[in-house]
Structures are given as structure tokens and as C-alpha cells.
N, C-alpha and C positions, 0 to 999 in steps of 0.2 A: 210613404202614400201611393193607395194600389187600386185600383177598381178591378172587378171579375177581368181577369187576362190585357190587362193596360200598368205598366209601370213608371217612375216619374222617374226621369233619371236624368244626370246632366250633357250640356252639350261634349257631342266628340265633334272633331274636325269633320267626318267624311258624315256627318248630315245637312251638312250647309246646302248641299244638292237639292237632298228633298223638304228641308224648309222654304228654300227659295221657293221651289217647285209647290208648296203650298200657299203660299203668301200671293201668290199667282192665281192659284186656285181661288184663294179663299179673298179677296179686295178687286174691285177693278182699278183700272192705271193709275189715277192720283192720288188712290190710299197705301195703293205695294212699291216694295223694296228694288233697290236693282238689287241684282246677284254680288255684287262687287258693296253695297254701303248692307246686308245683310252682314257677310262677311265682318265688315266693320265694325255694326253693331253687336253682332253674338263674340266675337271673341277679340271684345274691348275688352278693359285691364281689371275695368268694376263690370263688367259684364257677368248679370248670374242667367245663366239660360234654362229649361223645365222643361225638357225632352217627353211627352208621353206614347205610350212607345206599347200598337198591340201588337204582343209576338213577332218580333226585329221589322213593324213596321213603323212607324215617322207621322203618329196621326193629330197631333199639336204642340204648340212650343207657344212658352212666352222667355218673352227678353227683359229682363229686368236691368237698368243702369243705375249702377248707383253715386249718388251726384253729390258734389261736397257743394255748399253755397253760402254766403253773409251771415247764413241763419239758422245753419249747419245744414244735418248730412240726408238725405229722401231718396228714398229708388223713384227710379219716373219708370213707365211700364212703358216700353217701346215700341209694342204690336203684342196681341194674342192674336194666332188663329189654329184654328178646331178644325180638322175637315167635315163636310159634309154628313158625311156620312154618320159619325159621330156625337150630329151633335144632339142638343137635349139630351144629352146622358150625362151630364152635371160636373163632367168633363173640364171644362172651362172655369167653372167654380174651385174646381181641384184646381187647379194650374195655379189659379190667383191666389189663390191660397196659401198655396206656397210661394209664389211670388211675396205676396205678403211676409210669410216666414223670416224669409232671406232677408225683406231689405232689413226689419225685426230685428234679428241675428247681426245684422252689420249695422245697429243703433237706429235706425231712419224713424227721426219722427211721425212722416206721410211716407201714403204712396202718391204723381201727381202722373196724370196721366194724360191724352186726348181727347175728344171721337166729335166724328163728322157732327155737323150740325143737323140733321140729316137724318143719322144713321139710327132709328127710334129704340132697336131691341138693342141694340148698343149700350142705349143710353137708360135703359129699362136694366139692363143686367147689370151694368156697374153700381146706381142707384140701391137696389137691391142688395148690392153686395156690402153697401153703408158708402159711396164713394157721397161726393157732395160737390155739387155744380158751383165752379167758384166764380169764371167769367169768361166772355167771350173771346178768341183771338181772329183775329179778318186773315182770308190766304193762307190759315196755317196749312193746306191743302193743294195751296194754291190758288193761282188769281178767280178771287169769289168764292171760294171754295175755307167756308169757318169754320174754326170743331170749337169746341166747351173744354176743357178746361176742368177736369176733376180734382179731386184731392181726396183723401182717407188718410185720418190721424194714427198713429201703429201704438199701439202699448207696446212699453220696452219688452226683450226678449225674454223668456225665462229662465238666469243661467244657473 
């Protein structure tokens, strides 16, 4: 997958500092990850990380965690970050499309994610991508900061 000048590639350990810096730029304190938490999620055994690289500069990423439950396997979007200078160009959609493909290839029946109830642009983005609001999770981001849980069923990957 490529947009002009942008290549999607897998995570490398030397991406961590740039990922954390972008997360700090993208999100206010209650919604951002510490450096150690970012490493934990990016380097987890079942993590799938897609990096958007613009001529050597990390300009976006998505972290997908493959989770096993009693109901089967699903993909959980840990975070989706796009640098402010690269927004509104389809990059977030491109990253999500690749994350959904990864989840489907792994045999996931659905992708799940959390969105702050006050983040209307993100809510519109995910609903526009076919995600359905499931329920409200109280205090997900901290005291009195609730999240909507969204899910999107996936079609099996073409083998």
C-alpha cells in the first residue's frame, strides 16, 4: 500500500521513540501512552504494527493486538496516530485498512476499539469505516472519561 511518498511497513525497534513522540503530539494526557506502555504494546507477541513512512520520517502508525477469547479471535486497535501535517489525506484510512487486513489474515472475526465519547471526529471516522457502536465503558480513560466501544465484523481473508 502506498500513497505518493508514503510507504507502509512493519514496526522496527528504532521506531519506538518517534512513535511515542507522535502519540504525545496527537493526544492529550489522559489519552496518550507512556514510553514504556508504547513499547509494551508495539512489541507484544501478538501485536501487528503498521508504520506510515514518508521518505524516512514516521508520520503515522496503527497498533493492532490479536486477542484470543472464548468467543474466538479478534483484533483490538490499541491506537491510531497520524501527524497533524498528514491528516485529511486518507492516511488514517489507509492504516486502518491495512490493520483490518492483518486482523483478517490472522483469522479474526472482528476488530474492536475504544473512542472517547467526546471525540466526535474519531467517532465519525470509525462509523464511516463501518464500525458500529456497541456500548459505553465508564472511566475507560480515567475518572469520568468514558469511551464508546466500537466493533466491525470482518470477512475471512482470501486464501
